[in-house]
Every structure is written in structure tokens, then in C-alpha cells.
Backbone bond lengths (Angstrom), bond angles and torsions (degrees), N, CA, C in turn:
res aa  C-N    CA-C-N  psi(-1)  N-CA   C-N-CA  omega(-1)  CA-C   N-CA-C  phi
1 M - - - 1.469 - - 1.528 110.60 -
2 F 1.329 116.01 -37.95 1.466 121.05 179.73 1.523 110.13 -64.77
3 L 1.311 116.61 -45.36 1.464 121.73 178.41 1.525 110.99 -63.84
4 K 1.314 116.34 -43.12 1.471 121.87 179.65 1.527 110.82 -64.79
5 L 1.327 117.22 -37.87 1.462 121.55 179.55 1.529 110.26 -61.83
6 I 1.316 116.71 -44.89 1.464 121.12 179.52 1.531 110.18 -63.30
7 Y 1.323 115.95 -42.09 1.469 120.42 178.66 1.528 110.60 -61.10
8 D 1.325 117.07 -45.00 1.467 121.26 -179.10 1.522 111.50 -63.58
9 V 1.335 116.89 -38.52 1.475 120.94 178.65 1.524 110.13 -64.64
10 L 1.326 116.90 -43.90 1.468 120.75 178.86 1.525 110.96 -63.78
11 A 1.329 115.82 -45.34 1.468 121.07 -177.45 1.524 111.79 -64.19
12 S 1.328 116.93 -34.45 1.461 120.74 -178.46 1.528 112.78 -86.13
13 T 1.330 116.59 -20.89 1.467 120.55 -177.24 1.523 112.09 -85.54
14 F 1.340 116.54 -43.18 1.461 120.79 -176.33 1.531 110.76 -98.30
15 P 1.331 116.76 136.06 1.478 119.83 -176.97 1.523 114.01 -67.79
16 S 1.335 116.25 -30.65 1.467 119.06 -179.57 1.521 110.49 -141.18
17 E 1.309 115.45 155.57 1.461 121.84 -177.92 1.529 109.89 -89.17
18 P 1.342 118.35 133.75 1.469 120.16 177.93 1.528 111.07 -59.07
19 E 1.319 116.97 145.43 1.459 120.67 -178.06 1.524 112.47 -71.19
20 S 1.326 116.83 -37.02 1.464 120.49 -173.98 1.523 113.69 -83.46
21 I 1.320 116.88 -25.70 1.473 119.52 -177.74 1.524 109.98 -140.22
22 S 1.312 116.83 123.43 1.464 121.98 -175.62 1.522 111.61 -78.75
23 F 1.324 114.52 162.94 1.471 119.97 174.84 1.532 110.13 -62.40
24 F 1.320 115.66 -31.34 1.467 120.60 178.59 1.532 110.03 -62.56
25 A 1.339 116.48 -45.36 1.467 120.88 178.28 1.526 111.11 -65.64
26 L 1.331 115.91 -42.72 1.468 120.26 178.51 1.526 110.99 -62.81
27 S 1.322 116.36 -36.11 1.473 120.77 179.07 1.523 110.83 -62.50
28 I 1.332 115.89 -41.51 1.468 120.78 178.79 1.532 110.34 -64.13
29 I 1.336 115.80 -44.87 1.470 120.59 -179.13 1.518 110.94 -63.48
30 I 1.339 116.91 -47.91 1.466 121.37 -178.73 1.525 110.87 -65.02
31 A 1.336 116.71 -42.39 1.471 121.01 179.06 1.524 110.50 -60.91
32 T 1.328 116.17 -41.58 1.468 120.99 179.98 1.516 110.95 -63.67
33 I 1.339 116.76 -45.30 1.468 121.15 -179.48 1.523 110.69 -63.71
34 I 1.331 116.64 -42.32 1.474 120.20 179.64 1.525 110.57 -63.75
35 L 1.323 116.81 -44.91 1.463 120.86 179.76 1.526 111.37 -63.21
36 K 1.325 117.35 -38.93 1.462 120.99 177.01 1.521 110.77 -68.35
37 A 1.341 116.64 -36.84 1.464 120.93 178.58 1.532 110.96 -65.52
38 V 1.339 115.47 -37.83 1.470 119.97 177.34 1.529 110.97 -61.59
39 M 1.333 114.82 -28.83 1.464 120.85 -179.47 1.531 113.40 -80.05
40 V 1.328 116.89 -4.53 1.471 120.61 -177.08 1.534 112.79 -56.34
41 P 1.348 120.02 -43.28 1.476 118.82 177.37 1.528 112.95 -56.27
42 V 1.329 116.93 -38.64 1.463 120.40 177.51 1.529 109.56 -66.48
43 T 1.328 115.44 -39.01 1.464 120.19 178.63 1.523 111.02 -65.34
44 I 1.336 116.47 -38.77 1.469 120.74 178.14 1.523 110.20 -63.17
45 S 1.339 115.76 -41.40 1.465 120.04 176.68 1.520 110.51 -61.44
46 Q 1.318 115.02 -40.35 1.467 120.45 177.64 1.523 110.74 -64.19
47 L 1.333 116.24 -38.98 1.459 121.29 178.81 1.524 111.12 -64.33
48 R 1.332 116.29 -41.34 1.462 119.77 177.59 1.531 110.68 -60.75
49 N 1.315 114.07 -39.28 1.457 119.04 178.13 1.531 111.20 -64.44
50 Q 1.334 115.06 -38.96 1.453 120.11 178.65 1.535 111.36 -67.09
51 K 1.338 115.82 -37.66 1.467 119.86 177.47 1.523 110.55 -65.10
52 K 1.329 115.30 -37.79 1.457 119.46 177.13 1.520 109.83 -64.39
53 M 1.339 115.46 -37.91 1.451 119.89 176.65 1.525 110.84 -62.55
54 A 1.337 115.32 -36.93 1.463 119.99 178.13 1.526 111.01 -63.90
55 E 1.313 116.08 -36.91 1.460 120.66 178.85 1.527 111.57 -68.80
56 L 1.318 115.52 -29.14 1.464 120.43 -179.70 1.531 112.53 -83.29
57 Q 1.328 116.21 -9.81 1.453 120.89 -174.87 1.532 114.16 -53.39
58 P 1.348 119.62 -47.66 1.476 119.07 179.74 1.525 112.91 -57.99
59 E 1.342 116.52 -41.37 1.466 120.42 179.99 1.527 111.11 -68.26
60 L 1.334 115.96 -37.07 1.462 120.26 178.04 1.528 111.25 -63.91
61 E 1.316 116.01 -40.96 1.460 120.23 179.18 1.527 111.47 -63.33
62 K 1.317 115.39 -37.20 1.476 119.61 177.24 1.528 110.58 -63.91
63 L 1.341 115.25 -44.09 1.461 119.61 179.90 1.530 111.05 -64.71
64 Q 1.326 116.33 -40.81 1.464 120.55 -178.73 1.531 111.48 -64.87
65 K 1.324 116.57 -34.41 1.472 120.09 177.52 1.528 111.01 -74.72
66 K 1.333 115.03 -40.56 1.461 120.33 -176.30 1.529 111.69 -68.95
67 Y 1.350 115.93 -40.95 1.471 120.22 -176.46 1.538 110.23 -112.76
68 K 1.299 115.27 40.94 1.458 122.34 -176.88 1.526 112.64 -57.90
69 Y 1.315 116.39 -36.48 1.473 120.52 -176.14 1.528 112.33 -107.96
70 D 1.324 115.94 16.71 1.464 120.26 179.87 1.533 108.58 -134.17
71 E 1.334 115.46 83.54 1.463 121.55 -174.52 1.532 112.64 -60.94
72 K 1.317 116.78 -40.74 1.473 120.76 -177.31 1.527 111.09 -64.19
73 T 1.325 116.63 -47.04 1.465 120.38 179.38 1.523 110.40 -65.55
74 L 1.324 116.56 -38.20 1.462 120.89 178.40 1.519 111.05 -60.65
75 M 1.333 116.49 -42.93 1.463 120.82 178.99 1.528 111.20 -62.47
76 V 1.324 115.79 -42.86 1.470 121.09 -179.73 1.525 110.27 -63.61
77 K 1.318 116.81 -45.79 1.459 121.91 -179.23 1.528 111.97 -65.25
78 Q 1.325 115.33 -38.27 1.466 119.29 178.46 1.523 110.70 -66.30
79 Q 1.331 115.89 -42.86 1.461 120.11 178.81 1.524 110.99 -61.65
80 Q 1.319 116.49 -39.57 1.461 121.10 179.01 1.532 110.79 -66.27
81 L 1.328 115.78 -39.35 1.470 120.75 177.97 1.523 110.76 -63.64
82 Y 1.333 117.12 -43.47 1.459 121.50 178.16 1.523 110.75 -62.75
83 K 1.328 115.91 -41.09 1.459 121.03 -178.88 1.526 111.15 -65.35
84 D 1.325 116.43 -44.32 1.463 120.61 -179.73 1.529 111.79 -64.89
85 A 1.331 115.99 -32.51 1.467 120.61 -178.87 1.524 112.54 -89.83
86 N 1.344 116.40 1.06 1.465 122.39 -178.05 1.532 111.15 57.61
87 Y 1.327 114.44 43.71 1.456 121.02 179.75 1.521 109.56 -100.24
88 N 1.330 116.32 128.15 1.462 121.89 -177.46 1.524 110.00 -104.72
89 M 1.320 116.51 110.28 1.461 121.24 -178.04 1.530 112.52 -68.34
90 L 1.333 117.33 -21.76 1.467 120.93 -176.11 1.520 112.96 -88.52
91 S 1.346 117.56 -2.07 1.462 119.99 -176.45 1.525 112.22 -61.88
92 G 1.323 116.68 -29.29 1.460 120.18 -179.36 1.517 113.31 -71.43
93 C 1.332 117.34 -12.76 1.470 120.86 -178.10 1.527 112.37 -80.15
94 L 1.345 117.05 -26.37 1.461 120.63 -174.38 1.524 112.98 -58.69
95 P 1.344 119.77 -48.93 1.463 118.75 178.22 1.528 112.38 -58.41
96 M 1.333 117.33 -36.81 1.462 120.91 179.51 1.519 111.11 -65.95
97 I 1.343 116.73 -39.98 1.469 121.04 -179.89 1.517 110.41 -65.94
98 V 1.346 116.30 -45.45 1.464 120.73 -179.74 1.526 110.06 -62.73
99 Q 1.339 116.79 -42.20 1.466 120.77 179.37 1.519 110.79 -63.09
100 L 1.321 117.23 -36.52 1.464 121.20 178.65 1.521 110.60 -65.84
101 V 1.341 117.08 -41.15 1.467 121.79 178.47 1.528 110.22 -62.61
102 I 1.357 116.15 -44.64 1.463 120.77 179.03 1.520 110.51 -63.65
103 L 1.332 116.16 -40.40 1.470 120.98 178.67 1.521 110.74 -60.46
104 M 1.331 116.69 -42.55 1.462 121.19 178.65 1.532 110.60 -63.75
105 A 1.344 116.11 -39.42 1.466 120.49 179.34 1.522 110.72 -64.73
106 F 1.339 116.85 -44.99 1.457 121.14 177.92 1.529 110.70 -62.63
107 Y 1.309 116.08 -38.01 1.467 120.39 179.34 1.528 110.16 -59.84
108 R 1.329 117.16 -43.97 1.465 120.92 179.77 1.528 110.85 -66.27
109 V 1.338 115.81 -39.70 1.467 120.12 -179.62 1.530 110.39 -63.02
110 F 1.326 117.08 -45.97 1.458 120.36 -176.60 1.532 112.41 -77.57
111 W 1.322 116.36 -20.69 1.460 120.08 176.39 1.526 110.41 -74.12
112 E 1.346 116.20 -39.10 1.458 121.61 178.13 1.526 109.57 -135.56
113 P 1.330 118.71 68.10 1.468 121.94 -175.64 1.528 113.71 -62.29
114 A 1.336 116.29 -33.27 1.465 119.58 -179.77 1.528 112.36 -69.73
115 K 1.328 116.10 -18.09 1.458 120.67 179.62 1.528 112.17 -92.04
116 Y 1.326 116.79 -40.40 1.460 120.58 -172.13 1.528 114.87 -101.71
117 A 1.322 119.21 -23.01 1.465 120.02 -175.86 1.532 112.25 -129.87
118 F 1.316 116.12 -65.59 1.459 120.75 -175.33 1.526 108.51 -99.69
119 T 1.313 115.50 87.31 1.469 121.11 -170.85 1.524 113.50 -71.59
120 D 1.337 117.06 -19.17 1.467 120.23 176.31 1.524 107.35 -84.32
121 A 1.322 116.70 97.09 1.462 122.12 -174.14 1.527 112.39 -59.52
122 K 1.319 116.96 -39.98 1.461 120.84 -178.53 1.523 110.48 -66.20
123 A 1.326 116.23 -45.29 1.465 120.47 -179.79 1.532 110.65 -64.80
124 F 1.318 115.81 -37.40 1.463 119.48 -179.89 1.527 111.01 -68.24
125 A 1.327 116.45 -37.54 1.466 120.87 179.70 1.529 111.49 -65.27
126 E 1.334 116.27 -33.04 1.467 121.23 -179.00 1.527 112.55 -87.40
127 M 1.305 116.65 -7.52 1.462 121.59 -176.27 1.528 111.29 -71.37
128 S 1.319 116.59 140.81 1.469 120.86 174.22 1.523 109.35 -71.79
129 K 1.329 115.86 134.53 1.466 119.80 -177.90 1.533 110.85 -132.97
130 N 1.308 115.54 26.44 1.461 119.63 -177.22 1.529 111.88 -80.51
131 F 1.318 115.10 154.23 1.471 122.17 175.83 1.523 107.18 -145.64
132 F 1.336 114.98 92.92 1.459 122.47 -176.63 1.539 111.20 52.10
133 F 1.338 118.13 -108.32 1.471 120.78 -175.51 1.531 112.91 -79.03
134 I 1.333 117.38 -10.15 1.476 121.31 179.86 1.526 109.01 -95.06
135 Q 1.305 116.73 122.48 1.464 121.00 -177.01 1.524 112.58 -76.06
136 N 1.325 116.62 -34.84 1.464 120.28 -177.03 1.526 109.94 -144.62
137 L 1.324 116.99 111.01 1.463 121.78 -179.01 1.519 113.02 -68.56
138 E 1.338 116.49 -14.41 1.462 120.22 178.50 1.528 111.04 -74.89
139 E 1.336 115.74 -16.94 1.459 120.86 -178.62 1.532 110.55 -104.78
140 I 1.324 115.66 173.18 1.463 121.28 178.37 1.531 109.13 -76.62
141 D 1.330 116.06 137.79 1.461 120.72 177.77 1.533 108.98 -73.41
142 S 1.319 116.66 102.16 1.472 121.12 -176.36 1.523 112.32 -67.67
143 S 1.317 117.32 -25.63 1.468 120.22 178.96 1.526 111.70 -74.12
144 M 1.320 116.63 -23.19 1.468 124.78 179.96 1.527 112.88 63.70
145 I 1.325 117.28 14.84 1.468 120.64 176.82 1.526 109.95 -65.08
146 L 1.345 115.28 -45.51 1.457 119.50 178.94 1.525 111.40 -64.63
147 G 1.339 116.31 -35.08 1.463 120.70 177.54 1.514 111.96 -63.79
148 V 1.331 116.02 -40.02 1.475 120.84 177.71 1.529 109.98 -65.33
149 I 1.346 116.28 -42.63 1.470 120.44 179.00 1.521 110.32 -63.74
150 A 1.343 116.71 -40.51 1.467 121.08 178.44 1.526 110.76 -62.40
151 A 1.324 116.54 -43.04 1.466 121.12 178.88 1.526 110.89 -65.28
152 L 1.333 116.20 -41.81 1.464 121.14 -179.53 1.528 111.24 -64.43
153 T 1.341 116.90 -44.71 1.468 120.19 179.70 1.528 111.01 -68.17
154 T 1.331 116.71 -30.29 1.469 120.03 175.48 1.523 110.06 -64.68
155 F 1.337 115.68 -43.85 1.468 120.23 176.50 1.521 111.39 -61.66
156 L 1.330 116.82 -44.76 1.467 120.74 -178.70 1.528 111.62 -64.96
157 T 1.326 116.53 -35.11 1.468 120.26 177.27 1.520 110.80 -61.16
158 S 1.333 116.46 -46.96 1.467 121.05 178.50 1.529 111.06 -67.60
159 F 1.331 116.09 -40.50 1.467 120.84 -178.22 1.521 111.41 -62.96
160 V 1.330 116.29 -46.83 1.472 121.05 -179.73 1.518 110.58 -66.35
161 S 1.338 116.41 -39.33 1.462 120.31 177.98 1.523 111.21 -63.75
162 N 1.322 116.27 -37.17 1.462 121.40 -179.36 1.531 111.94 -69.45
163 L 1.331 116.81 -20.44 1.465 121.50 178.70 1.529 112.31 -79.38
164 N 1.335 115.97 -12.28 1.464 119.65 -179.47 1.532 109.73 -60.70
165 P 1.339 118.91 123.41 1.469 121.57 -178.69 1.520 113.68 -57.06
166 A 1.340 116.38 -33.67 1.461 119.89 -179.83 1.523 111.09 -67.77
167 N 1.326 116.41 -38.97 1.459 120.08 177.70 1.522 111.10 -66.17
168 K 1.325 116.20 -39.83 1.462 120.52 178.88 1.524 110.98 -61.78
169 A 1.323 115.72 -35.98 1.461 119.95 -178.59 1.519 112.20 -65.48
170 M 1.345 116.02 -29.79 1.461 120.17 -177.67 1.522 112.98 -84.83
171 Q 1.321 116.80 -16.03 1.458 120.41 -171.12 1.532 112.32 -87.90
172 N 1.311 114.74 132.98 1.456 119.20 168.66 1.524 107.12 -99.44
173 Q 1.316 117.60 -173.51 1.458 120.83 -176.47 1.524 112.02 -62.12
174 Q 1.333 115.66 -38.01 1.463 120.03 -178.91 1.531 111.28 -68.21
175 S 1.334 116.59 -45.66 1.465 120.38 -178.81 1.523 111.36 -68.08
176 Q 1.324 117.09 -33.61 1.464 120.95 176.15 1.524 110.76 -63.73
177 S 1.320 115.86 -41.15 1.460 120.90 177.72 1.526 110.60 -64.07
178 M 1.336 116.41 -39.22 1.463 121.22 179.39 1.524 110.77 -66.10
179 M 1.341 116.20 -43.09 1.455 120.61 179.02 1.530 111.31 -62.44
180 T 1.313 115.90 -41.62 1.472 120.70 178.49 1.523 110.66 -61.80
181 S 1.331 115.69 -41.65 1.466 120.35 178.67 1.522 111.15 -63.63
182 M 1.350 116.09 -42.71 1.460 120.81 -179.96 1.523 111.42 -64.40
183 M 1.328 116.35 -35.18 1.465 120.65 178.86 1.519 111.24 -61.55
184 V 1.323 116.65 -27.74 1.462 121.83 179.81 1.528 111.08 -91.76
185 V 1.324 116.26 -43.69 1.471 121.25 -174.84 1.524 112.25 -69.33
186 M 1.339 117.67 -45.55 1.469 120.61 -175.84 1.526 113.42 -59.16
187 P 1.337 119.97 -47.85 1.464 119.04 177.96 1.529 112.69 -59.96
188 I 1.329 116.83 -37.42 1.469 120.40 178.22 1.528 110.06 -64.09
189 M 1.333 116.57 -43.23 1.464 121.15 178.41 1.522 111.07 -61.86
190 I 1.342 116.06 -44.27 1.467 120.63 179.81 1.527 110.60 -62.18
191 F 1.327 116.58 -41.13 1.465 120.36 179.71 1.532 110.81 -64.08
192 I 1.327 116.64 -42.18 1.468 121.10 178.75 1.529 110.64 -63.99
193 M 1.342 115.80 -42.74 1.466 120.36 178.28 1.521 111.23 -64.42
194 A 1.343 116.36 -37.70 1.466 120.79 -178.50 1.521 111.76 -64.03
195 R 1.326 117.02 -23.74 1.471 121.49 178.92 1.526 111.85 -73.65
196 K 1.349 116.99 -12.97 1.461 120.44 -175.32 1.528 113.02 -122.43
197 M 1.341 117.11 -4.92 1.460 120.46 -175.78 1.526 111.53 -111.28
198 Q 1.351 114.63 158.60 1.453 119.86 177.93 1.527 110.00 -59.74
199 A 1.320 115.15 144.24 1.463 120.83 -179.17 1.525 111.37 -61.19
200 A 1.328 117.18 -27.79 1.470 120.90 179.22 1.520 110.94 -60.63
201 L 1.314 116.64 -42.00 1.462 121.03 179.86 1.531 110.68 -68.57
202 V 1.318 116.88 -38.25 1.469 121.52 178.38 1.523 109.80 -66.65
203 L 1.338 116.55 -36.99 1.465 121.06 176.78 1.522 110.33 -63.12
204 Y 1.341 116.48 -44.15 1.468 120.25 176.95 1.525 110.51 -57.34
205 W 1.311 116.98 -47.05 1.464 121.79 -177.31 1.534 111.01 -62.07
206 T 1.334 116.17 -40.31 1.463 121.22 -179.02 1.525 111.80 -66.28
207 I 1.334 116.75 -47.36 1.468 121.09 179.17 1.520 110.36 -62.96
208 S 1.322 115.92 -40.26 1.466 121.30 178.22 1.531 110.65 -61.13
209 N 1.329 116.35 -41.43 1.466 121.12 178.19 1.524 111.71 -63.91
210 L 1.330 116.85 -43.84 1.457 121.33 -179.30 1.528 110.73 -60.47
211 F 1.331 115.53 -42.42 1.462 120.95 177.61 1.527 109.84 -62.66
212 A 1.329 115.93 -43.91 1.468 121.52 -178.31 1.527 111.60 -64.95
213 I 1.327 117.06 -36.48 1.468 121.02 179.85 1.525 110.37 -63.62
214 V 1.334 116.53 -45.21 1.467 120.84 178.76 1.525 110.46 -62.32
215 Q 1.333 115.96 -44.91 1.467 120.80 177.34 1.515 111.89 -57.94
216 Q 1.323 116.03 -44.77 1.454 120.53 -176.09 1.528 111.17 -69.22
217 L 1.319 118.00 -36.23 1.461 121.38 177.51 1.531 110.56 -62.17
218 I 1.328 115.91 -42.15 1.472 120.48 176.79 1.522 110.23 -64.36
219 S 1.324 115.80 -43.59 1.466 121.51 178.96 1.527 110.79 -60.93
220 N 1.333 116.59 -44.62 1.466 120.89 179.68 1.528 111.36 -59.29
221 F 1.328 115.71 -42.14 1.468 120.91 -179.11 1.530 110.96 -63.59
222 I 1.334 115.84 -45.18 1.476 120.27 -178.04 1.518 110.90 -65.91
223 V 1.344 116.01 -44.18 1.465 120.21 -179.12 1.521 110.90 -66.04
224 A 1.338 116.86 -42.85 1.468 120.74 179.18 1.522 111.05 -61.59
225 K 1.323 115.81 -41.09 1.467 120.78 178.07 1.514 110.69 -64.57
226 N 1.329 116.57 -41.42 1.466 121.12 179.38 1.525 111.45 -64.97
227 M 1.342 116.10 -39.62 1.458 120.14 178.94 1.524 110.69 -66.61
228 G 1.343 116.77 -34.32 1.461 120.69 177.06 1.507 111.55 -65.66
229 E 1.363 115.47 -37.74 1.455 120.10 178.80 1.514 111.65 -68.98
230 V 1.366 114.77 -37.27 1.479 119.22 -179.79 1.518 109.88 -65.42
231 K 1.336 117.04 -43.97 1.453 120.71 -178.40 1.524 110.57 -70.72
């Protein structure tokens, strides 16, 4: 209904549909941006948590030097430090969980659009669904250009997130290795999925990634500045 509402507003506001990009494609882009914007309060909470992590950085470095050869004791001491500072290590998972739920919802909509969004099957069949080089977003992008872009933005999202000073402070050698692996594996998975999914869903994922990259760059700047002030 949300996607259909945006489409109806566009169709009623503009006298004609652009040749290169359909109202259907614009609806997906606008819906994605709005949904990501709604998530901003959660992101702000995550940023506060990251700033708190930046404040804990000097103490963490002391612990890492002191218990350099005692991983178990280091883990215990770090957990105690987080607890005393009321720092929640799992706070960064919430945006990922919400994004996964939204992704599943979009998947159902694009799998059966006539059931969940555009209930007039005839009107939906006649609707323009082009997006530049893609003739129909309801189908798989045979050129795989969008799939490559989706994979690339997925990599950049992880890469930019990994540059966050607060995240670096939490990572040991094992977690750094895991993050590096995920930076490689996730884009490959997204590319493989893009070969089997409607282009509309891949477009949603790409726009969502672009929004996330900008958010993370701002977050990195604020956290880095805060860590500089703490030191």
C-alpha cells in the first residue's frame, strides 16, 4: 500500500512519465529513501553508542596492552568495561535486522505485486516499469549491470563501516579477519542473488546501500572527531 501510494502521487502530480525512468522505478527509490529516513533515529542511537565506544578507546588500549597474551582475561575485562559504561555491543545489529525485515517485505511485494500492492492486474501489466537500461524491473536484469552495482555498493557499505574508529577499537585479530571475509563474501552473495531476483528488488538494495554509505561516512567523521577530542 505504501509503494502504491507513492506511485499514485507521482502519477497524479506529473502530467507525463519520463521516458528513461518510470514512475514505478521512482516509487521504489522514494519508498527506499523514506524507509531509510525513518530509520535515522535508530542510526542516531547507534552513533551515540559508537561515540561512547570512542570514549572507551583509551581504556581498551590499556587493557589490550596489559593482557596482550591472555585472550580470555582480556575478553572478561573488556566485557566488564562495557558493562560499567553501559555500552551495548549488540546495538549495531538492530538496523541490520530491520533492513532484513524490509527486504523480505519488498521481496513478497515484487514476487506477487498484483496481490500486495497493485491489485488491478490489468493496469499493472500495462504499467511502464523501465529504469534506464532495464526495460522491466519486474523481471531479472539480464545485463547484470544492476547486479554488479548492487554487489559493489554492498562492498563499499562494509568497507566504510569497517573504517569507523569505534569498530576498529572493538576488533581483535580474529574479528578483523571475519570482517575482511564478510567484505568479500557478501558482495558475491548479493551478485548471485541478483541473477535470480527481480530487478526491482536489486534496485531497492542498491539505493538502500547508497543511503547507508552516506550515513556511515558522516558517522565515521563524528566518531573520529570525538576520539580526537578524547585523546
